[in-house]
N, C-alpha and C positions, 0 to 999 in steps of 0.2 A: 432872712438867710437866702429863701429856695428862690424868691426870684435873682438872683445870680449866678442861680447858676447854670443856664445856656448859656451866657456870654461866659464863664471863663475856661467852658470843656465844651467846647464845637465840634471837636477836631470826626473824619467819620469812624474811629477808633469805639465813642462812646457815641452816633447819633445810634438810633432805635429803629432797626427797617420795621415797615410796616404790616408785614408777620409778628413781628413782637407786642405790637400795641394793639393789637388786633385779637390780642393773646392775651393781656392786659387787661386792657380796656373792657374785654368779654364776660370779666367777671359781673354779678350783681356788687352797686355801690357796699354793700353792708357784708362782701366776699364770705356772699355762702353759695354759689354758686364751683361745683370742682369745673375746671378746664375740659374743653376734648380736648384729646389727642390727634396727630396723625390719622390711627386708626381708627377716629370715630367714636373710640369708649373714650368716656371723664375718667380721671387721674384722679387716683386715690389719694395719691400721694401731695397733690395741690389741694383736694379738701381744706375748709377753711373748717379747726375747730375753736373754743372758748377754752381758752383756759383758769377752769375752775370758777371763781366765786367776782375776779381782777376784771372782764367783762374787756379784758384783750383778744383779738381774733389773732388768728396765725395759720398757718397755714400747717397741714400734716405732718408738712416735713422740710427742715431749715436746712438752710446752706451754710455750713461751718466752713470758718476763716480761719480755724488756728493750729491745724495741723503740724506738731513738731514746733507750737509757739513761745517765743521765749525774746522778752529785749525786745519787742515795738518789730518784730519777727516773726514769719512765717513759711511752712512751703507754700503756702498757698501768695502769702507777697515775692516770692523768690520765683516765684515763673513768670515772673513780668505783667507791668499793665495788662499788655495788650493780651497775652493767657485768660488773667483773672478777668477779664471783663468779655471775652467771650465767653469763662464761664458762667458769669454771674444772665448772660443774655442768654443762655440757652435752658438756665433757671426755669428764668422770666419764662421766656419763650413755652416753658411746660404748665405752665402756672404756679411752682415755686416760689412765692412771694417770702416768704419768712430765712433774712438775714440776723445769724448767729456771728457778733463781731465782737473787738476786744480791745481796750488799752495795751492788754500784751501782747497780742496778733501784729499791734501794727498795721494794720487794715483797716480802720478808719476812711480813711482822702481815698482806696483803693474800692471799696464800695462807693460812696460819693460819686467819683469818674466813673464805676461799671453803670449805677444806675441815673447818672447822668439823660435829663428829659424825663425820664418816667414816670406819674404822678402819685406825689408822694403819700396819696393816699391808700394806692397799692401794694403796698409795701408794706411790712415791719420789722425794726428793727429792734436786736438784742443789742444790748452791751453790757461790759463792766467794769469796775475797778476796781484797780490792782492796788488796796489797801492796805499799803509796805511803800516804803523807800527803799530802794534800790539802785545803782547804779542808771541804769534806762529810768528811774519816773522818782520825781519829785511828788511823794504823798502829800497831799493836802493836810489832812488827814481825820476829814471828814468826807462832801459829796458836791459840792456846790461847783465850787471849780473844776474837777473834777468832770462835770454835768456840762457848764455851758463850753469847756474847752470843747470835749466828742460832739455839742448838738457844732460848733463852728468845723467842726474837721466835716461832720458827718452830711453838714451843711440842709439842716433839720430848724426846724424850732424848737419840737417833743419832740421826746423820745418813747417809746414802748415801753422800752423792758426794760432797768438796770439795774445790775446783781450787783452782791461783793464777790468777790473771785476769789477762788480758791477758800472756803473755810479746810480749818484743818487742823480743828479740835475744836471743846464740846466750850467754850470758850467764848468763844465768837460775838457771842451777842454782848458780852461787856465790855472786851476787846473793840467791837467799833460800834461802839452806840453813836459814838459819834456822826460817823457816816449813814447809823441807821435814821438821824432822827433828821437827818440834812435830807434826805431822801424821802421823809416821810411830809416835813416842808415842802421840795420838788412836785412831788404826788399832791398833793395838794391843791396847787397852781398849775395843775392840770401838764406840767413841763415831764414830767414820768408820766408815766399810764399807769407802771406797776410798777413793785419790788421785789430782794430776793435773795438768792443767794446760790453758790453753785459748790458743790459741795468733794471735796476731795480727801474724805476720814470719815467714819461708817458714827461718830459722836458728831461728829460737825450735822453730819445725815441726821441722827435724831431728832438734834434738837433744833433743828430746818423745819423737820418734821410736824413737830407740835406747839411751832414759835405763834402767835398772832399777830406779828411784826409781817411775817413771811409770807406773798401773794402765791411766788413760784421759785422753784424748785429745779434747780440741773444739778443733775444725779443721773449716778454710773451703772446700768444698768443694762445685764446684758446676758447671755443662759447658762454663761459658764464661769460667772464666779473672777473673784481674789487672781487667780492665773492669767485673767481678761481683762487685768484694772480696775478693776469694782471694793467696794472700799471694805466689802465684806463678804460673805457667801452667800448666794444668792436666799436659800434659806431662811438669813437676818435680817437684809434688808427688804424683802416683798411685804411681808407683812407694814413697817413701816411707809414705805408708800401709797400703801391703800390708805393706809390712815390717814395719811393726808390726803391726798384725792380725796376720798371721801368727806373730809372738811374743806370740802371745798376750795385748800388751793392748785394751782397748776402744777401738771410735773409736765417738764425738757427732760424726754433721756438724752445720755450721751455715753460715748465710749459703747456706743451697742454695735460694732465690729472689734471692740477690745483696742482697740488704736490698733491695729491692724493687723492683731495677733487671731484674728477671729477671719481666717482670710478664703478656703474653701465656700466654691458657694452653696453647697448644699448646708453649710453650717451659718456661713451668712441670712439665707434663709431659717433655719432653725432660727437663732437670735430675734430676726423681725418677728418672726409668732409667736416667738415666748414675751416680747413687750407689749406687744398690740394684742393678743389673741387673750390675753388673760385682763388686760384694760389696767398695763401698771403705767401709762404714759398717757399724756394727751399729744402729745407730737416728738417726734426724733430730728436732735443735730446732727449730720453725719458731715464729713472732709469730705465732700467730692472735689478733686483734682480735674477734674477734666471734662468734658462734654460726654465723655462714655464712659464714665462714672455716674453723669446723672442720668443720660437715660437707664443702664445698670439701673443705679440704685432707685427710682421713680417703677422700673418695671418694678422692681420684686420689692417695694411695697405694694403697686396694684394689686400683685399675684397673690400677698400675705392679706389680704383686706379678702380680696375676691373667694379665699377662700372658706 
């Protein structure tokens, strides 16, 4: 599938500049070296980390693409292809090569265009299956059909991380057993490298933290708690994340800025300090919507991890 990428999208908006290619190709093949920013300092946000025992390597910061997402649309797709591409190219330029997408967001084909020309081994994709039938989605009941479609939409032979999206209760392992089984089959074939869930409920999170099936958890975490879109209080959530991380699960934090509720600069810094300095996550996904927001977030993470 990857052979068709350049032929299909040869527009100037998706052409990678020499500077951007130098940024991407300057990393080691294993993704171990931090990208050097214009200031000459290596970016901590662009350092590659391994997600638990999964072996999947990602940059510490992921570009989220689903702010206010639903029905295959989000604030990220609504800014249009040109702005979306510019945003992703800024990520690449800074070495942020972990891309967080989902069927729900409608951002697969936007990412396909924005990453046109970037070598596949130089970026990582996390996507999510919406395991429910909705007005916009005819769920197959499993995972094979969804993953096959996702690979076509993203123009890739494999996906590093596939999650069951938005687990809302502690029965998800029973409710979505077929999807779990099919994801296991795809992982055995190397089509998917790691599997897991995104959690929007404390009961669901507790099951995910204890489940041997789960490689990766996408968890809502910040220093505020339920008032900033966490599933429970900070005191309740933290022990489960620590347990999961200690057992070898990869933990990716979301809602670090509380879906916009944590807006003051000093509070954003406090949240980043909390999640990183307490070792609660391997990486974070943040729905940055512009080059300026990307620059600001990278700078804040760099400051957090340098202090």
